[in-house]
C-alpha positions as CSV (number, residue, x, y, z in Angstrom):
1,M,9.9,-14.5,-6.8
2,S,8.8,-15.4,-3.3
3,S,9.6,-13.2,-0.3
4,K,10.4,-14.1,3.3
5,V,8.7,-10.9,4.3
6,P,4.9,-11.1,4.7
7,T,2.8,-9.1,2.3
8,V,-0.9,-8.3,2.8
9,R,-3.2,-7.3,0.0
10,Q,-6.8,-6.5,0.5
11,T,-9.0,-5.7,-2.5
12,N,-11.9,-3.4,-2.6
13,W,-14.0,-5.3,-5.1
14,I,-16.6,-2.6,-5.7
15,S,-13.8,-0.3,-7.1
16,I,-13.4,-2.8,-10.0
17,I,-16.6,-1.2,-11.5
18,P,-15.0,2.2,-12.3
19,H,-12.0,0.4,-13.8
20,L,-14.3,-1.5,-16.1
21,V,-16.1,1.7,-17.1
22,I,-12.7,3.4,-17.8
23,M,-11.6,0.5,-19.9
24,S,-14.9,0.5,-21.8
25,V,-14.5,4.2,-22.6
26,I,-11.0,3.6,-23.8
27,I,-12.2,0.7,-26.0
28,L,-15.0,2.9,-27.4
29,I,-12.5,5.6,-28.3
30,W,-10.3,3.1,-30.0
31,H,-13.5,1.7,-31.8
32,Q,-13.8,5.1,-33.5
33,F,-10.3,4.6,-35.1
34,N,-10.0,0.9,-35.5
35,P,-13.2,-1.2,-34.9
36,E,-11.5,-4.5,-35.6
37,K,-8.8,-4.1,-32.9
38,A,-10.6,-1.8,-30.5
39,F,-10.7,-4.3,-27.7
40,L,-7.0,-5.2,-28.0
41,F,-5.8,-1.6,-28.3
42,G,-8.2,-0.5,-25.5
43,A,-7.0,-3.1,-23.1
44,M,-3.4,-2.4,-24.0
45,T,-4.0,1.4,-23.4
46,Y,-5.7,0.7,-20.1
47,L,-2.9,-1.5,-18.9
48,A,-0.2,1.1,-20.0
49,I,-2.1,3.8,-18.1
50,S,-2.6,1.7,-15.1
51,F,1.0,0.5,-15.0
52,S,2.3,4.0,-15.4
53,L,0.1,5.5,-12.7
54,R,0.9,2.8,-10.1
55,N,4.6,3.0,-10.8
56,L,5.2,6.7,-11.1
57,I,3.0,8.3,-8.4
58,P,3.6,6.0,-5.4
59,K,7.3,5.5,-6.3
60,D,8.5,6.0,-2.7
61,H,6.1,3.3,-1.5
62,R,7.2,0.9,-4.1
63,N,10.8,1.6,-3.3
64,G,10.0,0.9,0.4
65,I,8.4,-2.4,-0.5
66,K,11.5,-3.4,-2.5
67,K,13.8,-2.5,0.3
68,N,11.6,-4.2,2.8
69,N,11.6,-7.4,0.7
70,A,15.4,-7.2,0.5
71,E,15.4,-6.9,4.3
72,N,16.9,-3.5,4.1
73,F,14.5,-2.2,6.8
74,Q,16.3,1.0,7.8
75,D,16.2,2.4,4.3
76,A,12.7,1.1,3.7
77,I,11.6,3.2,6.7
78,Q,12.8,6.4,5.0
79,D,10.9,5.5,1.8
80,F,7.7,4.8,3.7
81,E,8.0,8.1,5.6
82,K,8.3,9.9,2.2
83,S,5.3,8.0,0.9
84,Y,3.3,8.9,4.0
85,A,4.2,12.6,3.6
86,F,3.3,12.6,-0.1
87,F,-0.1,11.0,0.4
88,K,-0.8,13.1,3.5
89,K,-0.1,16.3,1.4
90,N,-2.2,14.9,-1.5
91,E,-4.9,13.0,0.4
92,W,-7.3,13.2,-2.5
93,I,-5.0,11.0,-4.6
94,D,-5.1,8.3,-1.9
95,K,-8.8,8.7,-1.1
96,Y,-9.8,8.4,-4.8
97,R,-7.0,6.0,-5.8
98,F,-9.5,3.7,-7.5
99,I,-9.6,6.4,-10.1
100,T,-6.4,8.4,-9.7
101,L,-4.1,5.3,-9.6
102,L,-6.5,2.7,-10.9
103,S,-5.8,0.8,-7.7
104,S,-8.4,-1.4,-6.0
105,S,-6.7,-1.7,-2.6
106,K,-8.9,-1.4,0.5
107,I,-5.9,0.0,2.5
108,S,-4.8,3.5,1.9
109,Y,-1.2,4.3,1.1
110,R,-0.9,6.3,4.4
111,E,-2.2,3.4,6.4
112,M,0.2,1.0,4.6
113,A,3.1,3.3,5.1
114,L,2.6,3.6,8.9
115,A,2.0,-0.1,9.3
116,N,5.1,-0.9,7.2
117,I,7.2,1.5,9.3
118,G,6.0,-0.3,12.4
119,F,6.9,-3.6,10.8
120,C,10.4,-2.4,9.7
121,Y,11.1,-1.2,13.3
122,S,10.1,-4.5,14.6
123,Q,12.5,-6.2,12.2
124,I,15.5,-4.1,13.3
125,G,14.7,-4.8,17.0
126,D,13.2,-1.5,18.0
127,G,10.0,-2.7,19.6
128,I,9.2,0.6,21.2
129,K,9.2,2.5,17.9
130,S,7.3,-0.4,16.3
131,K,4.6,-0.2,18.9
132,E,4.4,3.6,18.5
133,Y,3.9,3.4,14.8
134,Y,1.2,0.7,15.1
135,E,-0.5,2.8,17.7
136,R,-0.3,5.8,15.4
137,T,-1.7,3.7,12.6
138,L,-4.6,2.7,14.8
139,K,-5.2,6.3,15.9
140,E,-5.4,7.5,12.3
141,F,-7.2,4.4,11.0
142,P,-9.2,2.9,13.8
143,E,-10.4,0.0,11.7
144,S,-6.8,-1.0,10.7
145,G,-6.7,-4.8,10.9
146,L,-2.9,-4.7,10.4
147,A,-2.3,-2.4,13.4
148,K,-4.8,-4.3,15.6
149,S,-3.1,-7.6,14.9
150,A,0.4,-6.3,15.3
151,L,-0.4,-4.5,18.6
152,K,-2.2,-7.6,19.9
153,M,0.9,-9.7,19.1
154,I,3.3,-7.1,20.7
155,N,1.1,-6.8,23.8
156,T,1.0,-10.6,24.2
157,M,4.7,-10.9,23.9
158,E,5.3,-8.1,26.4
159,K,2.9,-9.7,28.9
160,N,4.5,-13.2,28.4
161,A,8.1,-12.0,28.4
162,P,10.1,-12.8,31.5
163,Q,10.5,-9.8,33.8
164,Q,14.0,-8.5,33.8
165,C,15.6,-7.6,37.0
166,I,16.9,-4.0,37.3
């Protein structure tokens, strides 16, 4: 299913190594019980664990993405704010998500939440709030390519917009 709303995914390829190690350990455990089908059962177990972790823990973020894709931006903002609050409170989950969530994303959930809130505000026509959230994203995550690109676009639009008479 394609979406009209842009989605950005960046993979941290080095984090694939711990995933392979975890899968290997699971396969070795299954090998103790059923050597013939250890690979199949190990891969299935890894996928079940991975799917569960990524769907249960960042549920507010996933709900925000669904609402964002459905162009229900106001409700998506609330979910992204909840996601940000959860991962701010539990920074270790986000920092070590290549293990805790078996996620290989380069971008933290907190960074994604702030940038997504900025995007949602831009889509509902609140450019001031949008810019504030992108600036906040850049303040917390100085290397954020999402925030840098969005702010560059906003600043270019502001500079090129016709001046309104007061």
